[in-house]
C-alpha positions in Angstrom: 12.0 14.4 24.1 11.8 12.0 21.1 8.7 11.3 19.2 7.2 7.8 18.7 9.4 5.6 16.5 6.5 5.2 14.0 6.1 9.0 13.7 9.9 9.4 13.3 10.0 6.7 10.6 7.2 8.5 8.7 9.2 11.8 9.0 12.4 10.2 7.7 10.7 8.5 4.8 8.8 11.7 3.9 12.1 13.8 3.9 13.8 11.1 1.8 11.1 11.1 -0.8 10.9 14.9 -0.9 14.5 14.7 -2.1 13.7 11.9 -4.6 16.3 9.6 -2.9 16.1 5.9 -3.0 17.2 4.0 0.2 20.4 3.0 -1.6 21.1 6.6 -2.4 20.5 7.6 1.2 22.9 4.9 2.4 25.6 6.2 0.0 25.0 9.7 1.3 25.5 8.5 4.8 28.9 7.1 3.8 29.8 10.4 2.2 28.7 12.4 5.3 30.3 10.2 7.9 33.7 10.9 9.3 36.5 8.6 8.2 36.5 6.8 11.5 32.7 6.3 11.4 32.9 5.2 7.8 35.3 2.4 8.6 32.9 1.0 11.2 29.7 1.3 9.2 28.0 -1.9 7.9 28.0 -2.9 4.3 25.7 -1.1 1.9 23.1 -3.9 1.9 23.0 -4.0 5.7 22.9 -0.2 5.9 19.9 -0.2 3.6 18.2 -2.7 5.8 18.9 -0.5 8.8 17.3 2.5 7.1 14.2 0.5 6.2 14.0 -0.5 9.9 14.1 3.2 10.9 11.5 4.2 8.4 9.2 1.3 9.4 9.5 2.4 13.0 10.9 -0.9 14.0 13.7 0.8 16.0 14.6 4.5 16.4 17.9 5.7 15.0 20.7 5.9 17.5 23.0 9.0 18.0 25.3 8.3 15.0 22.5 7.8 12.6 20.6 10.8 13.9 23.6 12.9 13.2 23.9 11.4 9.7 20.2 12.0 8.9 20.5 15.6 10.1 23.6 16.2 7.9 22.2 14.6 4.8 18.8 16.2 5.0 20.3 19.5 6.2 17.9 19.7 9.1 18.3 19.8 12.9 18.0 16.7 14.9 15.1 18.3 16.9 13.2 18.8 13.7 13.7 15.2 12.6 13.4 13.4 15.9 11.7 15.7 18.4 8.2 15.3 19.8 6.2 18.1 18.1 2.8 17.0 19.3 2.8 18.1 22.9 1.7 21.7 22.3 -0.6 21.1 19.3 -4.4 21.1 19.4 -6.4 18.0 18.8 -5.4 16.5 15.4 -7.9 16.3 12.6 -9.1 12.8 11.8 -8.6 13.6 8.1 -4.8 14.0 8.5 -2.0 11.5 9.3 0.8 12.5 11.7 3.5 14.6 10.0 1.7 14.6 6.6 0.8 17.9 5.0 -2.3 17.5 2.8 -2.8 21.2 2.0 -3.2 22.1 -1.6 -5.3 19.0 -2.5 -7.2 19.3 0.8 -7.6 22.9 2.0 -8.5 24.2 5.5 -11.9 25.2 3.9 -12.4 21.5 2.9 -11.5 20.4 6.4 -14.0 22.8 8.0 -16.7 21.7 5.6 -16.0 18.0 6.6 -16.0 18.8 10.3 -19.5 20.5 10.0 -20.8 17.6 7.9 -19.7 15.1 10.6 -21.5 17.2 13.3 -24.6 17.6 11.1 -24.9 15.0 8.3 -27.6 17.0 6.5 -24.7 19.2 5.4 -23.1 16.4 3.4 -23.3 17.3 -0.2 -21.4 16.3 -3.4 -18.6 18.7 -2.6 -18.1 16.9 0.7 -18.1 13.6 -1.1 -15.5 14.9 -3.5 -13.3 15.9 -0.6 -13.6 12.5 1.0 -12.7 10.8 -2.2 -9.6 13.1 -2.4 -8.5 12.2 1.1 -9.0 8.5 0.5 -6.9 8.7 -2.7 -4.1 10.4 -0.7 -4.3 7.9 2.1 -3.8 5.0 -0.3 -0.7 6.7 -1.7 0.6 7.2 1.9 0.5 3.5 2.4 3.1 3.2 -0.4 5.3 5.8 1.2 4.8 5.7 4.9 3.6 2.2 5.4 0.5 0.7 7.0 1.4 1.0 10.7 1.7 4.8 10.4 -1.7 5.4 8.7 -3.8 2.6 10.1 -5.1 4.5 13.2 -6.2 7.5 11.2 -7.7 5.3 8.5 -9.8 3.3 10.9 -11.2 6.5 12.5 -12.0 7.9 9.0 -13.6 4.6 8.0 -15.9 4.6 11.0 -16.9 8.3 10.3 -17.5 7.8 6.6 -19.6 4.6 7.1 -21.7 6.5 9.8 -22.2 9.3 7.3 -23.3 6.8 4.7 -26.0 5.5 7.1 -27.3 9.0 7.6 -27.4 10.2 4.0 -30.0 9.7 1.3 -30.6 10.1 -2.5 -28.0 11.4 -4.9 -25.5 12.1 -2.1 -25.7 8.6 -0.7 -25.3 7.1 -4.2 -22.1 9.1 -4.6 -20.8 8.4 -1.1 -21.5 4.6 -1.2 -18.5 3.6 -3.4 -16.2 5.9 -1.4 -17.3 4.3 1.8 -16.9 0.8 0.4 -13.4 1.6 -0.8 -12.5 3.0 2.6 -13.6 -0.2 4.3 -11.7 -2.2 1.7 -8.5 -0.1 2.3 -8.8 -0.6 6.1 -8.9 -4.4 5.4 -5.9 -4.1 3.2 -3.9 -2.3 5.9 -4.9 -5.0 8.4 -3.8 -7.6 5.9 -0.4 -6.0 5.4 0.1 -5.9 9.2 -1.1 -9.5 9.6 -4.0 -8.5 11.7 -5.5 -11.6 10.1 -8.9 -11.8 11.8 -9.6 -8.1 11.4 -8.5 -8.2 7.8 -10.7 -11.1 6.9 -13.8 -9.6 8.6 -13.3 -6.1 7.1 -12.6 -7.4 3.6 -15.8 -9.5 3.7 -17.7 -6.4 4.8 -16.1 -4.5 1.9 -17.2 -7.2 -0.6 -20.8 -7.0 0.7 -20.8 -3.2 0.4 -19.5 -3.4 -3.2 -22.1 -6.1 -4.1 -24.8 -3.8 -2.7 -23.9 -1.0 -5.1 -23.0 -3.5 -7.9 -19.5 -2.2 -8.2 -17.4 -5.0 -9.8 -14.1 -3.4 -9.5 -14.5 -2.8 -5.8 -15.8 -6.3 -5.2 -13.0 -7.9 -7.2 -10.4 -5.9 -5.3 -11.7 -7.0 -1.9 -11.6 -10.6 -3.0 -8.1 -10.0 -4.4 -6.9 -8.7 -1.0 -8.3 -11.8 0.6 -6.1 -13.8 -1.8 -3.1 -11.7 -0.7 -3.9 -12.5 2.9 -4.1 -16.2 2.2 -0.7 -16.0 0.5 0.8 -14.4 3.6 -0.7 -17.2 5.7 0.7 -19.9 3.3 -2.7 -21.3 2.4 -2.6 -22.3 -1.3 -6.3 -23.4 -1.2 -7.2 -19.9 -0.1 -5.0 -18.3 -2.7 -6.8 -20.2 -5.5 -10.3 -19.7 -4.1 -10.1 -15.9 -3.4 -8.1 -15.0 -6.6 -10.5 -17.1 -8.7 -13.4 -15.3 -7.1 -11.9 -12.0 -8.0 -11.1 -13.2 -11.5 -14.7 -14.3 -12.1 -16.3 -11.2 -10.5 -18.8 -9.5 -12.9 -17.6 -6.0 -13.8 -14.0 -6.6 -12.8 -11.5 -4.5 -14.9 -9.4 -6.5 -17.4 -6.2 -5.4 -15.6 -7.6 -6.8 -12.3 -8.6 -10.1 -14.0 -5.2 -10.5 -15.5 -3.5 -10.0 -12.1 -6.0 -12.3 -10.4 -5.5 -15.1 -13.0 -1.7 -15.2 -12.5 -2.0 -15.1 -8.7 -4.5 -17.9 -8.8 -2.0 -19.7 -11.1 0.6 -19.4 -8.3 -1.8 -21.0 -5.9 -2.4 -23.9 -8.2 1.4 -24.3 -8.7 1.9 -24.4 -4.9 -0.7 -27.2 -4.8 1.2 -29.1 -7.4 -1.5 -28.6 -10.0 0.8 -27.3 -12.7 -1.5 -27.9 -15.7 -4.2 -25.7 -14.1 -1.6 -23.1 -13.3 -0.3 -23.0 -16.9 -3.9 -22.9 -18.2 -4.6 -19.7 -16.2 -1.3 -18.1 -17.3 -2.5 -18.6 -20.9 -5.8 -17.0 -20.1 -4.0 -14.1 -18.5 -1.9 -13.6 -21.6 -5.1 -13.4 -23.7 -6.2 -10.5 -21.5 -3.1 -8.4 -21.9 -4.1 -6.4 -25.0 -7.5 -5.5 -23.5 -6.0 -4.6 -20.1 -3.3 -2.4 -21.7 -5.9 -0.4 -23.7 -7.4 1.1 -20.5 -6.0 2.8 -17.5 -6.4 0.6 -14.3 -9.3 1.5 -12.0 -8.7 3.9 -9.2 -9.2 1.2 -6.7 -6.3 -0.7 -8.2 -4.2 2.2 -9.6 -0.9 0.2 -9.4 -2.0 -2.4 -12.0 0.0 -1.0 -14.9 1.3 -3.4 -17.6 4.8 -3.3 -16.1 3.5 -4.1 -12.6 1.9 -7.3 -13.8 5.3 -8.8 -14.2 5.8 -9.2 -10.5 2.8 -11.4 -10.0 3.7 -13.4 -13.1 7.1 -13.8 -11.5 5.5 -15.3 -8.4 3.6 -17.8 -10.5 6.7 -18.8 -12.4 8.7 -19.1 -9.2 6.1 -21.5 -7.8 6.3 -23.5 -11.1 10.0 -23.8 -10.6 10.9 -21.7 -13.7 13.5 -19.7 -11.8 15.3 -17.8 -14.6 12.0 -16.6 -16.1 10.7 -15.8 -12.7 13.7 -13.7 -11.9 13.4 -11.8 -15.2 9.8 -11.0 -14.6 10.3 -10.0 -11.0 13.3 -7.8 -11.8 11.4 -6.1 -14.6 8.3 -5.4 -12.5 10.3 -4.1 -9.5 12.4 -1.8 -11.7 9.2 -0.3 -13.2 7.8 0.8 -9.8 7.5 4.5 -9.5 9.6 6.2 -6.9 6.9 6.3 -4.2 6.4 2.6 -4.5 10.0 1.4 -4.7 10.3 0.9 -0.9 6.6 0.2 -0.1 6.0 -2.4 2.6 4.2 -4.7 0.2 7.1 -4.7 -2.2 9.3 -6.7 0.2 7.4 -9.9 -0.8 8.5 -9.4 -4.4 12.0 -8.5 -3.5 12.3 -11.7 -1.4 10.9 -13.7 -4.3 13.4 -12.2 -6.7 16.3 -13.1 -4.3 15.0 -16.7 -4.2 14.6 -16.9 -7.9 18.1 -15.6 -8.6 19.6 -17.9 -6.0 17.9 -20.9 -7.6 18.2 -19.9 -11.2 
């Protein structure tokens, strides 16, 4: 019996990343592993990469030929890759996503302590809060590798549990738990936004903003507003793009790397509205932030905002301004700089599509 396509996709992606293979490298390995007859009928490399992305996203399960190729390349049985392994297992922990091993950073002792804390919130202490922060950090990385559809159910359950614990804790423990809970809510909103659950995303991100305001955490508040800007961009609403990214840009306490990224994304919104002078003004302001942003590591809530990453959002703004060669250069530089676990992230498709458009129009 086969597992759910989403679980299979998560497994396939996990096994590929364990071997530090890009999707293109896996496609080449398929060609090498295929028989001569199968090789002649296989799609072109670009189309084969698209097929693999579809498998990993759980959009469609691999058919017999691809199952055989995955098994051959990964040197695993088809049952291990595609079988339903959940039927005989006990109830899954809410702190783990299907098929993902968190041991090492999150031990069975940590898990037992969390289970007891959920049952009896007076047991929540700073060690429990540290464990929760560790799990959240790992969940955010899983979004880069497994994609939002795989981890959303577990994340929503975790968010409900953590926010309930927040309501039942006091003093020093509550002060430490509050930013973790606010970020968990924010992360749930981000996953909804990626999946275009627009109403749930907008509601959850507003809640995250309010939680961040309550604890006066500028980086969390700015990131929630930033994610609202991302949602507006997916909806094709330039006014929303400008409004939300400017709100993030002007949030007190926002990190310089956040402000730089927010400025260039607001600039894209202005360019889409035809207000090119306002867009260029914001790009100049963003340039003035570069030295300050580069002197500090990005905040944990926006760990991806490295100096190289900023190129992709600059590329979006330049594309909207019609500066196609420069847009292509920035987008290509930013995409090439992504670490291996972000190369095929769901959110990176937007930038790859933008690069293809910029190159075509350059």
